[in-house]
C-alpha positions in Angstrom: -13.0 12.5 -10.4 -11.5 9.3 -11.8 -12.0 5.9 -10.2 -8.4 6.0 -9.0 -9.4 9.0 -6.9 -11.9 6.9 -4.9 -10.8 8.5 -1.6 -10.8 12.2 -2.7 -13.3 14.4 -0.9 -14.8 17.5 -2.5 -14.3 20.7 -0.4 -11.7 18.9 1.7 -10.2 22.4 2.4 -13.1 23.0 4.8 -12.5 19.9 6.9 -10.5 19.9 10.1 -7.6 17.5 10.4 -6.6 15.0 11.5 -9.8 13.1 10.9 -11.1 9.5 10.5 -13.1 8.9 7.3 -15.4 6.0 6.5 -16.4 5.4 2.8 -20.0 4.1 2.9 -20.1 2.3 -0.4 -16.9 0.4 0.4 -18.2 -0.5 3.8 -21.3 -2.0 2.4 -19.3 -3.9 -0.3 -17.0 -5.3 2.4 -19.9 -6.4 4.6 -21.5 -8.1 1.7 -18.2 -9.7 0.8 -17.9 -11.2 4.4 -21.4 -12.6 4.1 -20.7 -14.1 0.7 -17.4 -15.6 1.9 -19.3 -17.2 4.8 -22.1 -18.5 2.6 -24.7 -16.4 4.4 -25.3 -14.6 7.7 -25.9 -17.6 9.9 -22.3 -18.5 10.7 -21.0 -14.9 10.9 -20.4 -13.1 14.2 -18.3 -10.0 13.3 -16.2 -8.4 15.9 -17.0 -4.7 16.4 -13.8 -3.8 18.2 -12.5 -2.6 14.8 -14.9 0.3 14.4 -16.8 0.6 17.8 -19.5 2.5 15.8 -23.3 2.3 15.8 -23.4 3.5 12.2 -21.4 0.5 11.0 -23.4 -1.9 13.2 -26.6 -0.6 11.6 -25.2 -1.2 8.1 -24.5 -4.8 9.2 -28.0 -5.2 10.6 -29.4 -3.9 7.4 -27.5 -6.6 5.5 -29.1 -9.3 7.7 -26.4 -9.8 10.4 -27.7 -10.3 13.9 -24.9 -12.0 15.9 -21.9 -10.0 17.0 -18.8 -10.3 19.1 -17.2 -7.5 21.2 -14.5 -6.9 23.8 -15.9 -4.4 26.3 -19.1 -3.7 28.2 -19.5 -0.5 26.3 -19.4 -2.3 23.0 -21.9 -4.8 24.3 -24.2 -1.9 25.4 -23.8 -0.2 22.0 -25.0 -3.5 20.3 -27.9 -3.5 22.7 -28.8 0.0 21.7 -28.6 -0.9 18.0 -30.9 -3.9 18.4 -28.6 -6.8 17.8 -30.2 -10.2 18.9 -27.1 -12.1 20.0 -24.0 -10.5 21.7 -20.8 -12.4 22.8 -18.5 -10.4 25.0 -15.3 -12.3 24.3 -13.2 -11.0 27.2 -13.0 -12.6 30.6 -14.8 -10.3 33.1 -13.3 -9.6 36.5 -13.8 -7.0 39.3 -17.1 -5.1 38.8 -17.6 -6.3 35.2 -19.7 -9.4 35.8 -22.2 -7.2 37.6 -22.2 -4.7 34.8 -22.9 -7.4 32.2 -25.8 -8.8 34.4 -27.3 -5.3 34.6 -27.0 -4.9 30.9 -28.7 -8.2 30.4 -31.5 -7.0 32.6 -31.9 -3.8 30.6 -32.1 -5.7 27.2 -34.1 -8.9 28.0 -34.7 -9.6 24.4 -31.0 -9.9 23.6 -29.0 -13.0 24.2 -25.8 -12.0 25.9 -22.9 -14.3 26.5 -19.3 -14.0 27.7 -16.3 -16.3 28.2 -14.4 -17.8 31.1 -11.2 -19.8 31.6 -11.3 -20.3 35.4 -13.9 -21.8 37.8 -13.7 -18.8 40.1 -14.7 -16.5 37.2 -17.7 -18.8 36.4 -18.7 -18.5 40.0 -18.5 -14.7 39.9 -20.6 -14.6 36.7 -23.2 -17.0 38.1 -23.5 -14.9 41.3 -23.8 -11.6 39.4 -26.5 -13.1 37.1 -28.4 -14.5 40.0 -28.4 -11.2 41.9 -29.9 -9.5 38.9 -32.3 -12.4 38.2 -31.1 -12.8 34.7 -29.5 -15.5 32.6 -26.7 -15.2 30.1 -24.5 -17.5 28.2 -21.0 -18.5 29.0 -18.4 -20.0 26.6 -15.3 -21.9 27.7 -12.4 -19.8 26.5 -9.7 -22.1 25.1 -6.0 -21.2 24.3 -4.9 -22.7 21.0 -1.3 -21.7 21.5 -1.5 -17.9 21.6 -0.7 -17.8 25.3 -2.7 -14.6 26.0 -5.9 -15.9 27.6 -7.9 -19.0 27.8 -7.2 -22.5 29.2 -5.5 -25.2 27.3 -7.7 -28.2 26.3 -7.5 -30.9 28.9 -8.8 -31.8 32.3 -8.5 -28.3 33.6 -10.7 -27.1 30.7 -13.3 -29.8 31.5 -13.4 -28.6 35.1 -14.3 -25.1 33.9 -16.9 -26.3 31.5 -18.4 -28.5 34.3 -18.8 -25.4 36.4 -20.5 -23.6 33.5 -22.9 -26.5 33.0 -23.7 -26.7 36.8 -24.2 -22.9 37.2 -27.7 -21.8 38.2 -27.9 -18.6 36.1 -25.6 -19.4 33.2 -26.3 -21.2 29.9 -23.4 -23.3 28.4 -22.6 -21.6 25.1 -19.9 -23.9 23.8 -16.3 -23.1 23.1 -14.5 -19.9 22.2 -11.1 -20.1 20.4 -9.0 -17.2 19.2 -5.9 -18.1 17.1 -4.5 -14.6 16.3 -0.9 -15.9 16.5 -1.3 -18.0 13.3 -0.6 -15.4 10.6 1.3 -17.2 7.9 1.2 -15.4 4.6 0.8 -18.7 2.7 -2.9 -19.7 3.0 -2.0 -23.4 2.7 0.5 -23.2 5.6 -1.9 -21.1 7.7 -4.7 -23.6 7.1 -2.5 -26.5 8.1 -1.4 -24.8 11.4 -5.0 -23.7 12.2 -6.3 -27.2 11.7 -3.6 -28.6 13.9 -4.4 -26.1 16.6 -8.0 -27.0 16.4 -7.4 -30.7 16.7 -7.3 -30.7 20.6 -10.3 -28.3 20.6 -12.4 -30.7 18.6 -11.3 -33.6 20.7 -12.3 -31.7 23.9 -15.7 -30.9 22.3 -16.3 -34.6 21.6 -15.3 -35.5 25.2 -17.7 -32.8 26.6 -20.5 -34.2 24.5 -19.7 -37.7 25.6 -20.2 -36.5 29.2 -23.7 -35.5 28.3 -23.0 -31.8 28.4 -24.4 -29.4 25.7 -21.8 -27.8 23.4 -24.0 -25.7 21.2 -21.3 -24.1 19.0 -17.7 -23.2 18.6 -16.8 -19.5 17.9 -13.4 -19.6 16.3 -10.8 -17.2 15.0 -10.5 -13.7 13.8 -9.7 -12.0 10.6 -6.6 -14.0 9.6 -8.3 -17.4 10.2 -11.7 -16.4 8.8 -11.0 -18.0 5.3 -10.0 -21.3 7.0 -12.7 -21.6 9.7 -15.5 -20.7 7.2 -14.8 -24.1 5.5 -16.1 -26.0 8.5 -19.9 -26.1 9.3 -19.4 -26.7 13.0 -18.2 -23.2 13.9 -19.1 -19.6 13.8 -16.6 -17.1 12.4 -15.8 -13.7 13.9 -13.7 -11.5 11.6 -13.2 -7.9 12.7 -11.0 -6.0 10.3 -12.7 -7.1 7.1 -15.4 -4.4 7.3 -13.0 -1.5 7.3 -9.9 -3.3 6.1 -6.3 -1.9 6.5 -2.8 -2.3 5.1 -1.9 -5.0 7.7 -4.7 -7.4 6.7 -4.2 -6.9 3.0 -0.5 -7.3 3.1 -0.4 -10.3 5.4 -3.3 -12.4 4.1 -3.5 -13.0 0.3 -6.9 -14.7 0.8 -8.5 -11.7 2.5 -9.2 -9.2 -0.3 -11.3 -6.4 1.1 -10.9 -2.8 -0.1 -9.9 -0.2 2.4 -13.0 1.6 3.6 -11.3 3.8 6.2 -8.6 6.5 5.8 -7.1 9.2 8.0 -7.3 12.7 6.6 -4.2 14.8 7.4 -2.5 18.0 6.4 1.0 19.1 5.6 1.8 21.5 8.5 5.5 22.0 7.8 8.3 21.2 5.3 11.4 20.9 7.5 13.9 20.3 4.7 13.9 19.6 1.0 12.8 16.0 1.3 10.6 16.2 4.4 6.9 16.7 5.1 5.5 17.0 8.6 1.8 16.1 9.0 -0.7 16.6 11.8 -0.9 12.8 12.3 0.6 12.1 15.7 0.2 9.3 18.2 -3.2 10.8 19.0 -4.6 10.2 15.5 -2.9 7.0 14.2 -2.1 3.8 16.0 1.5 3.7 17.1 1.9 0.1 18.4 3.8 -1.0 15.3 7.4 0.0 14.2 7.4 3.7 13.1 7.6 2.8 9.4 4.4 0.6 9.7 1.8 3.0 11.0 0.2 4.8 8.0 0.6 4.5 4.2 0.0 7.7 2.5 -1.7 7.7 -0.9 0.7 9.2 -3.3 0.9 11.9 -6.0 -1.6 11.5 -8.8 -3.2 8.9 -6.5 -1.6 6.0 -8.4 -0.6 4.2 -5.2 1.1 4.7 -1.9 3.6 7.5 -1.5 7.3 6.4 -1.8 8.5 7.6 1.6 9.8 6.7 5.1 8.4 7.9 8.4 11.3 9.4 10.3 9.6 11.0 13.4 6.4 10.2 15.1 5.4 12.0 18.2 2.2 13.1 20.0 1.1 15.6 17.4 3.4 15.2 14.4 4.4 12.6 11.8 7.4 13.5 9.6 7.9 11.7 6.3 11.0 11.7 4.2 10.1 11.4 0.5 11.6 12.4 -2.8 8.3 13.8 -3.8 8.1 16.4 -1.0 8.4 19.2 -3.5 5.0 18.3 -5.0 3.2 19.3 -1.8 2.6 22.6 -0.2 2.0 23.5 3.5 -1.7 23.2 4.2 -2.3 20.5 1.5 -4.7 17.7 2.5 -3.3 14.1 2.2 -5.0 10.7 2.7 -3.5 7.8 4.5 -4.6 4.1 5.0 -3.8 2.9 8.5 -1.6 -0.1 8.9 -3.8 -1.2 11.8 -7.2 0.3 11.7 -8.7 -1.2 15.0 -6.7 0.9 17.5 -6.8 3.9 15.1 -10.6 4.0 15.2 -10.5 4.1 19.0 -8.5 7.4 18.9 -11.2 9.4 17.1 -14.5 10.7 18.6 -16.2 10.5 15.2 -15.8 9.4 11.6 -16.7 11.5 8.6 -18.9 9.4 6.3 -18.2 9.9 2.6 -20.4 8.8 -0.3 -19.7 9.9 -3.9 -16.8 12.1 -2.8 -18.9 14.1 -0.4 -19.2 14.1 3.4 -22.8 13.0 3.9 -22.8 12.2 7.7 -20.7 12.1 10.8 -20.8 8.9 12.9 -19.8 8.8 16.5 -17.3 6.2 17.6 -19.4 5.6 20.7 -17.7 2.6 22.2 -14.3 4.1 22.3 -15.4 5.0 25.8 -15.1 2.2 28.4 -18.4 3.1 29.9 -21.7 4.3 28.2 -24.3 4.0 31.0 -23.9 0.6 32.7 
């Protein structure tokens, strides 16, 4: 097989579809690329919501990464099972979830767990849960840099929340958490300027908190899109998620994020309803459907020279119908390969990923944390 056939799997006719596929060599290369871009492992805290997979976490641990970020208790527990040393659950916990995190911290006493808060009442609930379990975990002040989704705007209200964290009996002040996912300008210079402007009040608040005599150990900032900008500043940790697997979205939107796709979806032609149409077994249950219908999957084209020239016409629970002038090249039952537009919610749809090395399936990795609950 030629280098342009990097995704082709020998004996693919024996594989059930639809299926998620991870390419081990590309995964390792992307992880090493993240580390190189960050200048080492010390300032990296990759987000595991993209893959939710112990196999990928173990690859990262093997490359020297030890700090991670996640979005659910299940993801935090998975990191505990894998032996991570520092886990930030960057999602405000309500209802029974503070107690779940406290029990998890008790189960893995050697791991430093942290979470985030943007309200005094949440700080109180976290402190109470930790106290009841006789554990201590970290708490970051969650700041809103303009996204408007969660977090508190820098100001007096934010200081009140951080004061509550500092005064809590069973919480350790972790510092500041800032997610700026709304700043997605294609031009890296424009994106950098907007990110630095959004960070200005965050840094001013940091200085005010320090002036009050309160510890602000670190700032955890950004995601994939802002990773190349935040990495320039020594005072913050970076938490890219998509870089490990990569996808069409990150590669098309960010010219300064050049990671090769390491995940594809394997699919089959199940019908040819018309001269220029192919219907695949790649419905909503196999590929993320939160984007416009034409931006859900990009099929690798004939002779594997690039993406197929086609348009998605129908996407339903079990089917995806593509209109393409090259439909005649394909037969019913033929295997195709597609790169997800957005890989994070696509991973969560699959129970496992086929692991491919040198064009052969060498393993199967469970997507363990697609479940909301493992044991805690």
